[in-house]
C-alpha positions in Angstrom: -191.4 -137.0 -22.2 -193.0 -136.7 -25.5 -191.6 -138.7 -28.4 -189.7 -136.6 -30.5 -190.6 -136.7 -34.3 -188.4 -138.5 -36.8 -187.7 -134.9 -38.4 -186.1 -133.9 -35.0 -184.3 -137.4 -34.5 -182.4 -137.4 -37.7 -180.3 -134.7 -36.5 -178.5 -137.1 -34.3 -176.7 -138.0 -37.6 -174.1 -135.2 -37.0 -170.4 -135.0 -36.1 -171.6 -133.2 -32.8 -173.0 -136.5 -31.5 -171.1 -139.2 -33.5 -167.9 -137.6 -34.5 -165.8 -140.0 -32.1 -168.4 -142.8 -31.9 -167.0 -146.2 -32.8 -170.0 -147.0 -34.9 -170.9 -150.7 -35.8 -173.6 -152.2 -37.8 -176.0 -154.7 -36.4 -174.0 -157.6 -37.8 -170.9 -156.0 -36.0 -169.2 -154.4 -39.0 -167.1 -151.2 -38.2 -168.2 -148.1 -39.7 -166.1 -145.0 -40.5 -167.8 -141.7 -41.5 -166.0 -139.8 -44.1 -168.9 -137.6 -45.0 -172.4 -137.2 -43.3 -174.0 -136.2 -46.5 -176.6 -133.4 -47.1 -180.0 -133.4 -45.4 -182.9 -133.5 -48.1 -186.2 -132.5 -47.3 -188.1 -133.6 -50.3 -189.3 -137.2 -51.1 -186.5 -139.9 -51.2 -183.8 -140.6 -48.8 -182.8 -138.2 -45.8 -179.2 -137.6 -46.5 -177.5 -137.4 -50.0 -173.8 -137.6 -51.2 -172.5 -139.5 -47.9 -169.4 -141.2 -47.7 -168.6 -144.1 -45.5 -166.2 -147.0 -44.9 -167.8 -150.4 -44.0 -165.3 -153.1 -43.0 -162.6 -151.5 -45.0 -164.8 -150.8 -48.1 -165.7 -147.4 -49.4 -169.1 -146.3 -50.2 -170.7 -143.2 -51.5 -174.6 -142.6 -51.6 -177.6 -141.9 -49.7 -178.5 -142.6 -46.1 -182.1 -143.2 -44.9 -183.2 -142.6 -41.3 -186.1 -144.0 -39.2 -187.2 -144.3 -35.7 -187.8 -147.9 -35.8 -186.3 -150.7 -38.0 -189.7 -151.9 -39.2 -190.4 -148.5 -40.8 -188.3 -149.2 -43.8 -190.7 -151.9 -44.8 -193.7 -150.1 -43.4 -192.8 -147.2 -45.7 -192.5 -149.5 -48.7 -189.0 -148.6 -49.4 -188.1 -152.1 -50.5 -190.4 -151.6 -53.4 -189.1 -147.9 -54.4 -186.5 -147.4 -56.7 -185.8 -143.8 -55.2 -184.0 -145.9 -52.4 -181.7 -148.0 -54.5 -178.9 -145.9 -53.7 -179.1 -146.1 -49.9 -175.7 -147.3 -48.6 -176.7 -147.2 -44.9 -180.1 -147.6 -42.7 -180.0 -145.5 -39.7 -182.4 -146.4 -37.0 -183.0 -144.6 -33.4 -184.4 -147.7 -31.6 -186.3 -151.0 -31.6 -184.1 -153.4 -33.5 -185.5 -156.7 -33.1 -182.1 -158.6 -33.5 -182.4 -160.6 -36.6 -184.0 -158.3 -39.2 -182.6 -157.6 -42.7 -183.8 -154.9 -45.2 -183.2 -154.8 -49.0 -183.5 -152.1 -51.8 -185.9 -152.8 -54.8 -182.9 -154.3 -56.5 -182.7 -156.7 -53.7 -179.4 -155.5 -52.2 -179.1 -156.0 -48.6 -178.6 -152.7 -46.8 -176.5 -152.6 -43.5 -178.2 -150.9 -40.4 -176.9 -148.8 -37.3 -178.9 -148.5 -34.2 -177.9 -144.8 -33.0 -179.3 -145.1 -29.7 -176.4 -147.5 -28.8 -173.8 -144.8 -29.7 -175.3 -141.6 -28.2 -173.9 -141.1 -24.8 -176.6 -138.6 -23.6 -180.2 -139.3 -22.7 -182.4 -138.2 -25.5 -184.4 -135.8 -23.3 -181.4 -133.9 -22.6 -180.7 -133.4 -26.4 -184.2 -132.3 -27.5 -183.7 -128.7 -27.3 -180.2 -129.1 -29.4 -181.8 -131.2 -32.0 -185.0 -128.8 -32.2 -182.8 -126.0 -32.8 -181.0 -127.9 -35.5 -184.3 -128.6 -37.1 -185.2 -124.9 -37.0 -181.9 -124.0 -38.6 -182.3 -126.3 -41.3 -185.9 -125.1 -42.2 -187.8 -122.0 -42.0 -190.2 -123.8 -39.5 -193.7 -122.4 -39.1 -196.2 -123.2 -36.2 -199.5 -124.3 -37.0 -201.2 -121.4 -35.5 -199.0 -118.8 -37.0 -201.8 -117.5 -39.4 -204.5 -117.7 -37.0 -203.6 -116.2 -33.8 -203.5 -112.7 -34.6 -206.7 -111.9 -32.5 -205.1 -113.5 -29.2 -205.1 -110.9 -26.6 -202.0 -110.0 -24.4 -203.7 -111.2 -21.3 -204.3 -114.7 -22.9 -200.7 -114.8 -24.0 -199.3 -113.7 -20.6 -201.6 -116.1 -18.7 -200.4 -119.0 -20.8 -196.6 -118.2 -20.6 -196.9 -117.9 -16.9 -198.3 -121.5 -16.8 -195.7 -122.5 -19.2 -192.8 -121.2 -17.1 -194.3 -122.8 -14.2 -194.6 -126.1 -16.0 -190.7 -125.7 -17.0 -189.6 -125.0 -13.6 -191.5 -128.1 -12.2 -189.9 -130.3 -14.7 -186.4 -129.1 -13.7 -187.4 -129.4 -10.0 -188.5 -132.8 -10.5 -185.1 -134.0 -12.2 -183.2 -132.6 -9.4 -185.5 -134.4 -7.0 -184.7 -137.6 -8.8 -181.0 -137.0 -8.7 -181.2 -135.9 -5.0 -182.9 -139.2 -3.9 -179.9 -141.1 -5.7 -177.1 -139.3 -3.8 -175.8 -140.7 -0.4 -173.6 -138.1 1.2 -173.5 -134.3 1.2 -176.6 -134.4 -0.8 -177.5 -130.7 -1.1 -174.0 -129.6 -1.8 -173.2 -132.4 -4.4 -176.5 -131.7 -6.3 -175.8 -127.9 -6.2 -172.2 -128.7 -7.6 -173.8 -130.9 -10.4 -176.3 -128.3 -11.4 -173.9 -125.5 -11.6 -171.6 -127.6 -13.8 -174.2 -128.8 -16.0 -175.5 -125.2 -16.5 -171.7 -124.1 -17.3 -171.8 -126.8 -20.0 -174.4 -125.0 -22.1 -175.6 -126.9 -24.9 -172.6 -128.5 -26.2 -170.9 -129.7 -23.1 -173.9 -129.7 -20.7 -173.8 -133.6 -20.1 -169.9 -133.8 -20.3 -169.9 -131.1 -17.4 -172.3 -132.9 -15.2 -170.2 -136.1 -15.6 -167.1 -134.3 -14.7 -169.1 -133.4 -11.4 -170.0 -136.9 -10.8 -166.7 -138.3 -11.4 -165.2 -135.8 -9.0 -167.6 -135.8 -6.3 -167.4 -133.6 -3.3 -166.4 -136.6 -1.1 -163.2 -136.8 -2.9 -162.2 -133.2 -2.3 -163.4 -133.5 1.4 -161.4 -136.5 1.8 -158.5 -134.7 0.2 -158.7 -131.9 2.7 -158.2 -134.2 5.5 -154.6 -134.9 4.2 -153.7 -131.6 2.7 -155.1 -128.2 2.6 -157.0 -128.3 -0.5 -157.0 -125.1 -2.7 -158.5 -123.9 -5.7 -155.5 -124.7 -7.7 -155.6 -128.3 -6.5 -159.2 -128.4 -7.4 -158.5 -127.0 -10.8 -155.9 -129.7 -11.5 -157.9 -132.4 -10.3 -160.8 -131.3 -12.6 -158.7 -131.0 -15.7 -157.1 -134.4 -15.0 -160.5 -136.1 -14.9 -161.7 -134.3 -18.0 -158.6 -135.7 -19.5 -157.8 -132.0 -21.0 -154.3 -131.3 -19.7 -152.3 -131.0 -23.0 -149.0 -131.9 -23.6 -146.6 -129.1 -23.0 -144.6 -129.8 -26.3 -147.7 -129.2 -28.3 -148.1 -125.7 -27.1 -147.0 -122.7 -28.5 -147.8 -120.0 -25.8 -145.0 -119.7 -22.8 -147.7 -119.0 -20.5 -149.5 -121.9 -21.3 -146.6 -124.3 -21.0 -146.0 -122.7 -17.5 -149.7 -123.3 -16.5 -149.6 -126.8 -17.7 -146.4 -127.5 -15.9 -147.9 -126.0 -12.7 -151.1 -128.2 -12.9 -149.0 -131.4 -13.5 -146.8 -130.4 -10.5 -149.7 -130.1 -8.3 -151.0 -133.5 -9.5 -147.7 -135.1 -8.6 -148.1 -134.2 -5.1 -151.6 -135.8 -4.7 -151.2 -139.4 -4.0 -155.0 -139.8 -4.4 -155.4 -138.5 -7.9 -154.9 -142.0 -9.2 -158.4 -143.0 -7.9 -160.0 -140.5 -10.2 -161.9 -141.7 -13.2 -160.7 -140.1 -16.4 -163.1 -139.3 -19.2 -162.7 -139.7 -22.9 -161.5 -136.3 -24.2 -163.2 -136.8 -27.4 -166.7 -136.2 -25.7 -165.8 -132.5 -25.2 -167.1 -130.1 -28.0 -165.1 -127.0 -28.8 -167.0 -124.0 -30.4 -164.5 -122.0 -32.5 -166.9 -119.1 -33.3 -167.7 -118.8 -29.5 -164.4 -119.3 -27.6 -166.1 -118.3 -24.3 -168.1 -121.6 -24.2 -164.8 -123.6 -24.7 -164.8 -126.4 -22.0 -161.4 -125.4 -20.7 -162.4 -122.1 -19.4 -165.8 -123.5 -18.2 -163.8 -126.1 -16.1 -161.5 -123.4 -14.8 -164.6 -121.3 -13.7 -166.0 -124.5 -12.1 -162.9 -125.0 -10.0 -163.7 -121.6 -8.2 -167.4 -122.7 -7.7 -166.1 -126.0 -5.9 -164.0 -124.1 -3.8 -166.6 -121.8 -2.9 -169.0 -124.6 -2.1 -166.5 -126.4 0.0 -165.0 -123.5 1.9 -167.3 -120.4 1.7 -170.6 -121.8 2.3 -171.9 -121.1 -1.1 -175.0 -123.1 -0.9 -175.8 -121.9 2.7 -175.3 -118.5 1.6 -177.8 -119.0 -1.3 -180.4 -120.4 1.0 -180.0 -117.7 3.5 -180.9 -115.1 0.8 -184.0 -116.8 -0.1 -185.0 -117.4 3.5 -185.0 -113.6 4.2 -188.6 -112.4 4.3 -187.9 -108.6 4.2 -185.3 -108.0 1.4 -186.7 -107.1 -2.1 -186.5 -109.5 -4.7 -184.2 -107.0 -6.7 -181.9 -107.0 -3.7 -181.9 -110.7 -3.5 -181.0 -111.1 -7.1 -178.1 -108.6 -6.6 -176.8 -110.7 -3.8 -177.1 -114.0 -5.7 -175.3 -112.6 -8.7 -172.5 -111.6 -6.2 -172.3 -115.0 -4.9 -171.9 -116.6 -8.5 -169.2 -113.9 -9.4 -165.9 -115.3 -10.3 -162.6 -113.7 -9.1 -159.9 -112.6 -11.5 -157.3 -115.2 -12.6 -153.9 -114.2 -14.1 -154.2 -117.1 -16.8 -157.9 -117.6 -17.7 -158.5 -113.9 -17.9 -156.5 -113.9 -21.1 -157.2 -117.5 -22.2 -160.3 -119.3 -23.6 -158.1 -122.6 -24.0 -154.6 -123.4 -22.9 -153.0 -122.3 -26.1 -155.3 -119.3 -27.1 -153.8 -116.4 -25.5 -155.4 -112.9 -26.0 -154.3 -109.5 -25.4 -157.4 -108.1 -24.0 -158.7 -109.0 -20.7 -162.1 -110.7 -20.6 -164.5 -111.9 -17.9 -164.2 -115.6 -17.1 -168.1 -115.9 -16.7 -170.2 -113.8 -18.8 -173.6 -112.3 -17.9 -175.4 -115.0 -20.2 -173.9 -118.0 -18.2 -174.7 -116.1 -14.9 -178.3 -116.1 -16.0 -178.0 -119.7 -16.9 -176.8 -120.7 -13.7 -179.4 -118.7 -11.9 -182.2 -120.0 -14.2 -181.2 -123.6 -14.5 -179.4 -124.2 -11.2 -180.0 -121.8 -8.3 -183.7 -121.3 -8.8 -185.0 -124.8 -9.2 -182.8 -126.3 -6.4 -183.8 -123.4 -3.9 -187.3 -124.5 -4.8 -186.7 -128.1 -4.1 -184.9 -127.1 -0.9 -187.8 -125.3 0.4 -190.4 -128.0 -0.6 -188.2 -130.9 0.8 -187.9 -129.0 4.3 -191.3 -127.4 4.3 -189.7 -124.0 4.0 -192.0 -122.5 1.6 -190.5 -119.0 1.9 -187.4 -120.3 0.2 -189.5 -121.7 -2.7 -191.8 -118.7 -3.1 -188.8 -116.3 -2.8 -186.9 -118.4 -5.6 -190.0 -118.3 -7.8 -190.3 -114.4 -7.6 -186.7 -113.8 -8.2 -186.8 -116.0 -11.3 -189.7 -113.6 -12.7 -187.2 -110.5 -12.3 -184.1 -112.1 -14.1 -183.5 -110.1 -17.3 -183.0 -112.0 -20.7 -179.6 -111.5 -22.2 -179.8 -113.5 -25.5 -182.0 -115.4 -27.8 -181.9 -118.2 -30.2 -183.7 -119.5 -33.3 -186.5 -121.1 -31.6 -187.1 -117.9 -29.5 -186.7 -115.6 -32.5 -189.3 -117.8 -34.6 -191.8 -117.8 -31.6 -191.6 -114.2 -31.2 -192.4 -113.6 -34.7 -195.0 -116.2 -35.1 -196.6 -116.3 -31.9 -195.8 -113.2 -29.8 -196.1 -110.8 -32.9 -195.0 -107.7 -30.9 -197.8 -107.9 -28.7 -195.7 -108.1 -25.5 -192.0 -107.2 -24.9 -189.7 -110.0 -24.2 -187.4 -108.7 -21.6 -187.1 -111.5 -19.0 -185.4 -114.9 -18.8 -188.8 -116.6 -17.6 -190.4 -115.5 -21.0 -187.6 -117.1 -23.0 -188.1 -120.2 -21.1 -191.8 -120.1 -21.6 -191.4 -119.9 -25.4 -188.9 -122.9 -25.6 -191.6 -124.9 -23.3 -194.3 -124.0 -25.8 -192.3 -125.0 -28.9 -190.5 -128.0 -27.3 -193.5 -129.6 -25.8 -196.5 -128.4 -27.7 -196.0 -126.6 -31.2 -193.4 -129.2 -32.5 -196.0 -132.0 -31.9 -198.9 -130.0 -32.8 -200.6 -130.8 -29.6 -203.0 -127.7 -30.0 -205.7 -129.4 -28.1 -203.6 -129.1 -25.1 -202.4 -125.7 -25.6 -204.4 -122.9 -24.0 -204.0 -120.7 -27.2 -204.7 -123.7 -29.6 -207.9 -124.4 -27.4 -209.2 -120.9 -28.2 -208.1 -121.1 -31.8 -209.2 -124.6 -32.9 -212.2 -125.2 -30.4 
């Protein structure tokens, strides 16, 4: 993985990643964040007007972020009066264990090592952090003013290579996880991949952790004692996620009934006590996008688990890709039918337990179906084909991936279309969006123009 720039990493200083963290300084003093401060782009400290409490004492001032502890002195901040109002030094990694830093006024500044408090691998956060950086500035890629004469064929050729590169990275990630698993390897891997895709950006890692904590072996063993149903699977998932609310806190009568039903189901399952419960604070809600709430995503996931266990969802997927006769368009329709969720009397009218709506909505929207196809179904099918020397499956999965339509964009894709594509080609397919993300995240943000096929043309 490329080492992300400091400009990208400093977006870790955000309630999304640290809101529930029990932060401590390198000398073990407790920190409470009252106000994260405002990101600054000029000279001087990275964040202004922050408010924190250290060991019970309140501080208001600036915060400086560095990748490594030694950067404070390397950048000569100890001799710069512009940093005299710094109240906290944030470091991503590489604290030597006995260092101290001081302002120009010889005041000691406490340090926090952020990597100790981030519960997700940094390579899983790069896209989120990159988007945050894009939102905080109008980012311009290096070649934006020099790529006008690049041809359509050159762009298309490079984008195909970028998509293949991105798919290979996903396949290798799943291969590594597959080799770690012991039992029901393909089904468990598929389960985890679907849950990870359901989590989207904010809850991707939390959903994957939930799938690991409630692995398929648990549900299989449960079936030996009782006839496991989707309702029981749903109850267990919500129990492990630690998201079953207190009935007294709910306003909706239907939500009270639903919660009571889940708890009644759990009371009948003796083995539920063996399940690991998650910290509920790791779940991230999206008030402006209720369809992304973790509650409805877990409810959707319960149907997928039931289909994997009882309806041979994984086997059906492989069978579709194994067919040498059906057209890619037909295969895609069949795959979309497999990941289609049924109607649910409660969740068709709720996004969370206590957010009842009058209008019926689809539990799983088209955007998330595409996310599951691109980030779970396709790479796992490719891995299955490669592992079992069934290259028909791998080739068909690659072909289907190229015809999946795009449904939405994001700030990075929008910027890359304006600065790189420039209306030369139409972005109609998911693989094209994936290519542009790959281009920015692995080349443009690091200005690795000498490794970019377009950069070689422009700068060589």
